[in-house]
N, C-alpha and C positions, 0 to 999 in steps of 0.2 A: 047234219052238227058236224060232219068230217068228209066234205066230200071226195070223190074217189081222182087220184090227182092224174096228169097224164104221161104215159110211159116216159123212162131217160131214154136218151142217145146211146147210142152202144158202146160200150167200154170194158168188155168184158175180162182186157186184161188186167183193169188197173189195179183189183188188190192184189194180183201177183208182182204187179211192178212195184206198189207201194210195199209190199212185204222184203221184195232185193234191195230198197233203198239203203244207201250206207252214206249217205250223205255227213252225218254227225259223226262218223267213226273217229276221228281226231279229238274235235271236242269230248265225247264219252271219255276217252282213255286218258282225258286231263281231271276227270272227275275224281272224288275221295273211294268211287267202286271202281275206277278204269275199266268201263264193260267194254263191249259191243254191240253192237244196235241190236236189236232184236223188234223189228216194227209188230203190233198185234192187231193183225187187219180183222175185222168182223163186221161185213155188211151185206148187203145184196141188195139190189135196186129196190125188190118187190115189198122190202120190209115197210111196216104199217106204222112202227115208231121208232123213233131215231132218240137214242142219248148219245147225250154230249159232255166225253167228260173232260178231264184234265188232262191227265197222262200216266200211263200204268206206273205203279210202283215196281218195288223188288219182288213182289211175289209174284203178282200179273210176269215182272221180265221171266220169274224163274218157267213159268206155267204155260204161258203164250194163250192164255184165255185171260178178256177182261173180268175185272172184278172179282178175282176169286181170291180174296180177303173180307176182313172185317168190314170194312166200308161195303162191299157188292153184298155182304149179310145185310146190311140194314139198309141198302136202298132197293133189294127185293121188299123187304119188308113195308117200305115205304109206298112201293107201287103195288103191293097186295097180289104178288107173284111167284109162281115156283121156281126154283133152277130149271128145269124142263122148259118152261114159257121165256124165260129169258134170255137163254142160250139158241134159242131156235131163230136164225140167221135170217127164215124165210115171213118171220114176223117183226123183230127187233133186230134193228142195226143199231152198235155201241163205236161210235167214233168221237176221239178225244181229239183235242187241241193238239196232241202230239202221238203219233203211233208208238214212240219208244221211250222205255224209262228212263229218264232225264238224269239219273244219279244222285247223290246227296254231293252238297258242300262239307268241308270240312269239319264241320259241327256236326253231320250228320241230319240235315236237314234236308228236305226236298229239293231238290232245284227246281224252276220254274220249266214250260214246257217250253222247248226249243224254239222261236218265230218263226224259222226257216221250214218247217215242217207244215205248218200251215198256208206257207206262201207258195210254198211247192205244190200240198197236194190236195188244199182243201176245198179249192175250185171245183176242180175236179168232180172229186167226190161227192160235193153236194149237189153237183150237176145230176149225178147218177140216184140219188135219193129223193122219192116225195113223198114224202113221211104224211102222217094224216096230225099226226102227234110228235112234239117234240120236247123233250126234257133237256135243262139246262142245269146242267150240276156243275156247283161251283163259278167261283168270281173268273175263272178266266172264261170258262164259255158262254157266263152273262156277259161278260164286255165287248165278247166279240162278237154273239148275237143282237146285243141289246144293247151296245153302246153304255150300259149301267157302270158306273163305278162300285155304287155301294153295294153289296150283297144283301143287306137284310131289307133295304128300300125296296129293290128288284124283286125280294122272296115275296114281302110284302103285300106287294101290287099285282098278285099273281095274275088277278082276275083279271088285269087290265089287257093280257096278254090273248086270254082265252080266246076258242076252242083251240088253235095250235101249239101255243107254248105255255109249258110249265118251267120257270125256272124255282131251283133247288138250291139249298148249302150242298155241300161239301158231306155226303155221308160218314168221312171220318169221322173215328170217334175223338179225335181231337176237336170236334164243335158239338160235345155233349154238352158242356158249358152255354153254349149258343140257345141251343133245342131247350134248358131249363129256363133259360131267360126270355125267351119269346115261345109262351105255351099258346100260343096260337098257331104257331105252323102245325105241330100235330091234332089241335082242334080242328082247325078251319080246314087248311090248305088239305091235309096226308086224305080226309075222306074225297074233296074234287080231284085229288090227284088218281085216287083209286078208282075213280068212278069214271075218269076220263080213260084212263089203262082199258081198263075193262071194256068199256066203248072200243077200242079202236083195236083193242084183241081178239 
C-alpha cells in the first residue's frame, strides 16, 4: 500500500542552514510584533510521515517546537497519535510553508507565510524527504501541493489523493464552525486518516 521510497541525496547540513536563515529579518521587523526570525526546523530524511503546515504561530515561535498550541492538540487528535509519536523526527517530519512565525498585522491577524521561504528552501527540503504519507494542513499547503484553490472541495475529495496524500483543513479553533458545517469530515475522513497514519507509523 505504501511502497518504500528510494534514499534521498545527502544534504546533512540543510536543517542547520535553514535554522540560520535570516532572510526575513527586515520584513518581520516591520510587523506589529516586530520580532526576529526564528526558523522552526523539524525534519529528518528517514521520516515516513510528512505534515505540511502553514507557518509557526506565536506560541511555536516562543517554544521552537511545531504545533505546541491548541491547533497541535486538535491535529494530534485527528491523527490518533500521542505527543511522543508526533514529535519523533525519525518517523514524522513537520515542514510548514514558511519556517518562521510571520507575525501579526495591525489588527492582530496572522500574516500569511512569506513566499520567499518556500522559494528559497522548499525544493531542497522536499528532495530530502521520501514520505509514504503526506498530510496537507490548511489552504497554503493544499494550494502549493495540489493547486487547489478551494479548501473544502479539496478536503472533500480526499479519496482522490489516496493513499499518499490527505488534504486537511487547518486545525485552528477558528475552524470549529467549518467542522460543524461539514460533519462528513469527522464521520468519514478521520477514520481513514487515522488508519493511514497507523499504517505508515
